[in-house]
C-alpha positions in Angstrom: 5.2 -10.2 -17.3 3.9 -10.8 -13.6 7.0 -13.5 -13.3 9.1 -10.5 -14.1 7.7 -8.4 -11.5 7.4 -11.2 -9.0 11.3 -12.0 -9.7 12.0 -8.2 -9.0 10.0 -8.7 -5.2 11.5 -12.0 -4.4 14.9 -10.4 -4.8 14.4 -8.0 -2.2 12.9 -10.4 0.0 16.0 -12.8 -0.5 18.1 -9.6 0.2 16.8 -8.5 3.8 14.6 -11.5 4.9 12.3 -8.8 6.5 9.9 -9.0 3.5 6.5 -10.9 2.6 5.2 -11.7 -0.5 1.8 -12.7 -1.8 -0.8 -12.9 -4.4 -4.2 -12.4 -4.3 -7.4 -12.6 -6.3 -9.5 -9.4 -5.8 -12.6 -11.2 -6.7 -12.4 -14.0 -4.3 -11.4 -11.9 -1.5 -13.2 -9.0 -1.9 -12.3 -7.5 2.1 -8.9 -7.8 1.3 -9.7 -5.9 -2.2 -11.7 -3.4 -0.3 -9.2 -2.6 2.6 -6.7 -1.6 -0.1 -9.3 -0.1 -2.4 -8.5 -2.4 -5.3 -11.1 -2.1 -8.1 -8.8 -3.7 -10.8 -6.1 -6.0 -11.3 -2.6 -5.4 -12.1 -2.4 -3.0 -8.7 0.7 -3.8 -6.4 0.3 -2.6 -2.6 3.3 -2.4 -0.6 2.4 -2.1 3.3 4.0 -1.9 6.5 2.8 -1.7 10.1 -0.5 -2.8 11.3 -4.0 -1.4 12.4 -4.3 2.2 12.6 -0.9 2.3 12.1 -0.6 0.7 8.9 1.0 2.8 5.8 0.1 1.6 2.4 0.6 2.5 -1.2 -0.3 1.2 -4.4 1.4 0.9 -8.0 -1.0 0.4 -10.9 0.5 -1.5 -13.6 -0.9 -1.8 -17.2 -1.8 -5.8 -18.0 -1.1 -5.2 -21.4 2.6 -6.3 -21.8 3.3 -4.0 -24.9 2.0 -0.9 -23.0 3.9 -1.9 -19.6 7.0 -1.2 -21.9 6.4 1.6 -23.8 8.0 4.8 -23.1 6.0 8.4 -22.8 2.7 6.9 -22.2 0.3 8.3 -19.2 -1.5 6.2 -16.4 -0.3 3.1 -15.8 1.2 2.2 -19.2 4.9 2.5 -19.5 5.2 2.0 -15.6 7.9 -1.0 -16.2 10.5 1.5 -17.1 10.4 3.3 -14.3 9.3 0.7 -11.6 12.7 0.6 -9.6 12.3 4.5 -9.0 8.6 4.5 -7.9 8.8 1.4 -5.7 12.2 3.1 -3.9 10.1 6.5 -3.5 7.4 4.6 -1.8 9.8 2.4 0.3 11.2 6.0 1.6 7.4 6.9 2.7 6.6 3.7 4.6 9.9 3.3 6.6 10.2 6.9 8.1 8.3 10.3 8.4 8.6 13.1 5.8 11.5 15.4 6.5 12.1 18.8 5.4 14.7 20.4 3.2 15.0 24.1 3.6 16.2 26.0 0.6 17.9 29.6 0.6 15.9 32.0 -1.0 15.9 35.9 -2.1 19.6 35.7 -3.7 19.4 35.2 -7.1 19.4 31.5 -6.4 18.8 29.0 -9.3 15.6 28.2 -7.7 15.0 31.9 -6.7 15.9 33.2 -10.5 13.3 36.4 -10.0 15.7 37.6 -7.6 19.0 37.8 -9.8 19.8 41.6 -10.1 19.1 42.7 -13.3 22.6 43.5 -14.5 23.7 40.0 -13.6 21.3 38.2 -15.8 22.6 38.8 -18.9 26.1 36.0 -17.8 23.6 34.4 -15.4 20.7 32.4 -17.6 17.7 31.2 -16.0 17.7 27.3 -15.0 14.9 25.1 -13.8 14.8 22.5 -11.1 11.9 20.6 -11.6 13.8 17.5 -11.6 15.9 18.7 -8.4 12.2 18.8 -6.5 10.6 15.9 -7.6 13.8 13.7 -6.6 13.8 15.0 -2.8 10.2 14.8 -3.2 10.6 11.1 -4.0 12.7 10.7 -1.4 10.2 11.9 1.2 11.4 15.6 1.8 8.9 18.5 2.1 10.6 21.5 0.3 10.2 24.7 2.2 11.9 28.4 1.2 14.5 29.7 3.9 14.5 33.9 3.3 16.4 36.4 4.7 14.3 37.0 7.3 14.4 33.6 8.4 18.0 33.6 8.7 17.9 36.9 10.4 17.4 34.1 13.5 18.2 30.6 13.0 17.5 27.5 10.8 14.3 26.1 11.7 14.5 23.3 14.4 12.6 20.9 11.8 15.1 21.4 9.2 17.0 17.9 7.9 18.7 19.8 5.2 19.7 23.4 4.1 20.3 23.6 0.3 21.9 26.6 -1.3 22.0 26.9 -4.8 24.4 29.4 -6.2 23.4 32.7 -5.1 24.2 35.8 -7.6 23.9 37.9 -4.3 26.3 36.9 -1.8 24.6 36.0 1.6 25.0 38.4 4.2 27.0 37.9 7.1 24.5 37.2 9.7 22.9 34.6 7.4 26.4 32.7 7.2 26.6 32.8 11.2 22.9 31.3 11.4 23.8 28.3 9.2 27.6 28.0 11.4 25.2 27.6 14.4 23.1 25.1 12.4 26.2 23.3 11.7 27.5 23.7 15.2 23.8 21.4 16.0 24.5 18.6 13.7 23.1 19.9 10.8 23.5 19.0 7.1 24.4 21.2 4.1 24.4 21.2 1.0 25.9 24.3 -1.3 26.2 24.0 -5.0 28.2 27.2 -6.2 28.4 29.1 -9.7 31.9 30.5 -10.5 30.0 33.5 -12.9 27.5 34.2 -9.6 28.4 34.7 -6.1 31.0 31.8 -5.4 32.2 32.7 -1.7 30.8 30.9 1.7 31.7 33.6 3.8 32.7 32.4 7.0 31.9 28.7 6.2 35.0 28.6 4.0 37.3 28.2 7.1 35.0 25.6 8.8 34.5 23.7 5.9 38.1 24.2 4.5 37.0 25.2 1.2 36.7 27.5 -1.7 36.1 28.4 -5.2 39.1 28.8 -6.8 39.7 31.4 -9.5 38.8 30.7 -13.3 36.2 28.8 -15.0 36.8 24.7 -15.4 37.8 23.9 -19.1 39.2 20.7 -21.1 39.8 20.3 -24.9 40.5 16.6 -24.5 37.7 15.2 -21.8 34.6 17.0 -23.3 31.1 17.0 -25.2 32.3 17.7 -28.8 29.3 19.5 -30.3 30.5 22.2 -32.7 34.4 21.6 -33.2 35.6 24.7 -31.4 36.5 26.4 -28.5 32.9 26.3 -27.3 33.2 22.4 -26.5 35.6 23.1 -24.1 32.7 24.7 -21.9 31.4 21.1 -21.4 33.4 18.9 -19.4 33.5 15.3 -19.1 34.7 13.4 -16.1 34.7 9.8 -14.7 36.9 10.6 -11.3 34.5 9.4 -8.1 35.7 8.4 -4.7 34.3 5.7 -3.1 32.2 7.8 -0.7 28.7 6.9 0.6 27.7 10.4 -1.6 29.0 8.8 -4.6 28.3 4.9 -4.0 26.4 4.9 -7.2 28.7 6.7 -9.6 31.7 5.2 -8.7 29.9 1.9 -9.6 29.3 3.2 -13.1 33.0 5.0 -14.2 32.5 3.8 -17.7 29.7 6.5 -17.8 31.0 9.9 -17.4 28.4 12.8 -16.4 29.2 16.4 -18.1 30.4 19.8 -16.1 28.8 23.1 -17.8 30.9 26.2 -17.4 32.1 24.6 -13.8 34.4 26.0 -11.1 36.8 24.3 -9.1 37.3 23.8 -5.2 40.4 24.6 -3.4 41.4 23.2 -0.1 42.2 25.4 2.4 43.2 25.2 6.1 40.3 24.6 8.3 40.0 27.5 11.5 38.2 26.0 13.9 38.5 25.1 17.7 39.0 22.2 18.8 39.0 18.6 16.4 39.4 19.6 12.9 36.3 18.0 10.7 37.0 15.0 8.1 37.0 16.1 4.4 37.1 13.9 1.7 37.2 15.1 -2.1 34.6 13.4 -4.1 34.3 14.4 -7.5 37.4 15.4 -9.2 38.1 16.5 -13.1 40.3 14.3 -15.7 44.0 15.7 -15.5 43.7 17.6 -19.1 41.4 20.1 -17.7 42.4 23.2 -16.6 41.0 26.8 -14.9 40.9 29.2 -17.4 42.5 32.7 -16.3 41.8 35.1 -19.2 38.5 33.4 -20.4 39.6 32.6 -23.5 38.4 29.2 -24.0 42.0 27.9 -24.7 44.8 26.2 -22.5 47.6 28.8 -23.3 49.6 28.9 -19.7 48.5 32.9 -19.5 49.1 34.4 -16.5 46.6 36.1 -14.5 47.3 37.5 -10.8 50.5 36.0 -10.2 49.2 32.4 -11.3 49.4 30.2 -14.6 46.9 28.1 -16.3 47.6 24.4 -15.7 46.4 21.0 -16.5 45.7 19.1 -13.1 42.6 17.1 -11.7 40.8 19.8 -10.1 38.2 19.2 -7.1 34.4 19.4 -8.1 32.9 17.7 -4.9 33.5 17.3 -1.4 32.1 16.2 1.7 32.9 17.3 5.0 31.9 15.9 8.5 32.1 17.6 11.8 33.2 15.6 14.9 31.1 14.0 17.4 28.9 16.1 19.5 28.8 13.2 22.3 26.9 10.6 21.1 25.3 12.5 18.2 27.0 12.5 14.9 28.6 16.0 13.8 27.4 17.9 10.9 27.3 16.8 7.4 28.3 19.4 4.5 28.6 18.7 0.6 30.2 21.5 -1.6 30.2 21.4 -5.1 31.7 23.7 -7.7 28.8 23.6 -10.7 25.2 24.3 -9.7 24.3 22.7 -13.2 24.8 19.2 -11.6 21.3 20.0 -10.0 19.3 21.9 -12.8 17.2 20.5 -15.7 19.0 19.4 -18.9 17.0 19.0 -21.8 18.8 16.4 -24.8 17.7 15.3 -27.6 18.0 11.7 -28.7 18.7 12.3 -32.8 15.2 11.1 -33.7 13.0 13.9 -32.8 12.5 12.9 -29.2 13.8 15.4 -26.2 14.3 14.2 -22.8 15.1 16.3 -19.4 17.7 15.0 -16.8 20.0 16.0 -14.4 23.7 16.0 -15.8 25.0 14.5 -12.4 22.7 11.3 -12.9 22.2 9.4 -9.7 24.3 11.9 -7.5 21.6 13.6 -6.1 19.9 10.6 -4.2 23.1 9.2 -2.9 24.0 13.0 -1.9 20.8 13.3 0.3 20.6 10.1 2.0 24.5 10.3 3.1 22.9 13.6 4.3 20.4 12.6 6.3 22.2 9.6 7.5 20.3 6.8 5.4 23.5 5.4 4.2 22.2 2.1 3.9 20.0 2.9 1.1 22.6 4.1 -1.2 23.3 3.0 -4.8 21.4 3.6 -8.3 17.9 4.0 -8.5 17.1 2.3 -12.1 14.8 4.3 -14.3 15.2 4.2 -18.1 13.2 8.0 -18.2 16.6 9.2 -16.6 19.7 8.0 -18.9 19.5 5.4 -21.8 21.3 2.8 -20.1 20.3 -0.9 -20.6 20.8 -3.1 -17.7 20.7 -7.1 -17.4 17.8 -8.6 -15.4 20.6 -9.7 -12.9 22.1 -6.2 -12.5 18.5 -4.6 -12.3 17.8 -6.6 -9.5 21.3 -6.0 -7.8 20.8 -2.2 -8.1 17.2 -2.6 -6.4 18.4 -4.8 -3.5 21.2 -2.3 -3.2 19.0 0.5 -2.6 16.3 -1.1 0.1 18.1 -3.8 1.8 17.1 -3.9 5.5 13.8 -2.7 5.2 10.8 -4.3 6.6 7.7 -4.3 4.8 4.9 -6.3 3.3 4.2 -6.5 -0.4 0.9 -7.4 -1.9 0.3 -8.3 -5.2 -3.5 -8.0 -5.3 -4.7 -9.7 -8.8 -1.2 -9.0 -10.3 -2.1 -9.4 -13.8 -5.5 -11.5 -12.3 -4.4 -14.5 -14.0 -2.2 -16.9 -11.1 -4.8 -15.5 -8.3 -7.8 -17.2 -10.8 -6.1 -20.3 -11.2 -4.5 -20.9 -7.8 -7.1 -20.0 -4.8 -5.7 -19.2 -1.6 -5.5 -22.5 1.1 -7.3 -21.7 4.0 -4.1 -22.1 6.4 -2.6 -19.1 4.2 -2.0 -16.0 6.7 -1.0 -12.4 5.9 2.4 -11.8 7.5 3.2 -8.3 8.5 6.9 -7.4 9.7 
């Protein structure tokens, strides 16, 4: 097992040229063990910097190989299943300071369900965003609420991004104006809408060149078959992802579609802005067999509604919009999605009585947040067996990992890793610790 973990980090060193690896025996090098608070074998230390400016974090691995591989265990057991995600989370902490993501609150968002009007709770179910929030924390973001009182003025200056998750109560014009001023200064915005809630983006629609189309997305061919009835058409499958930094991992794994639950669709409209128009990229589309259900009967029947007829085509699900540069500074960045269920918790059973929680969108959130924050060099899938039952070869795991952290300078110390090599081979007197 030690060799597997060692190979994992050697791939990082080879890919970046900015990583130093060292294995130490905590019993023989007590000063080093004390410095990093190591009291047992099987500890990985990831560190960067020197002296008072040094940052370091530890990962505890169980020295029992069976426990390392076992899922669903607590503590150090089962860590091998999610080592990639844990290392990736630590890397984001050592390479930069914590950032802040502001989530709008008080409009019946899925992160603020208590503010959904009583008369709407019958058609808007309660959703949970435990995984969404944890993933943002893994990316070294602090989450803060952004209320009407806050938006009566301006978005706080320390906001790296603003997140709006399916408000069921329309934002007021003063709030859209505040977000518009935030974009004017090069802000970053993630919006996920809900066709059954309040799908309008107010004055931002003209700025972003997007609005929600009428109707709910359905598909009777590419769907998740469960009951063999029309209800199956609610859960639509797609693997249509563009080659954009916000969908890097998705576009590499087109064999693994994700599902959309009672989603809507985005309609492209002309930009109504002064000067240079933003750049708009459609990042996610439905399959060609999908349609927008205009009479809500869950069937494709070509029914006309408000002068329109149902039709099958690739509908826009996600879009990335980039504003023009502001001198030597990048313009705003915005991501818009027509299905908020991409980001809430989904509970699935594996057929053996085991239930796991995940996000329907898989690795989308990580790449989306990195693109919004200008961290494209970190994009790529983070391998985690708790997220989805996908098996990778050792070479695939190595490739995915090195993609996500290429170019990051840090020091990796395997202190007493499994307590074997350090006892057999003492550190030579001329060996020195090397920091980037």
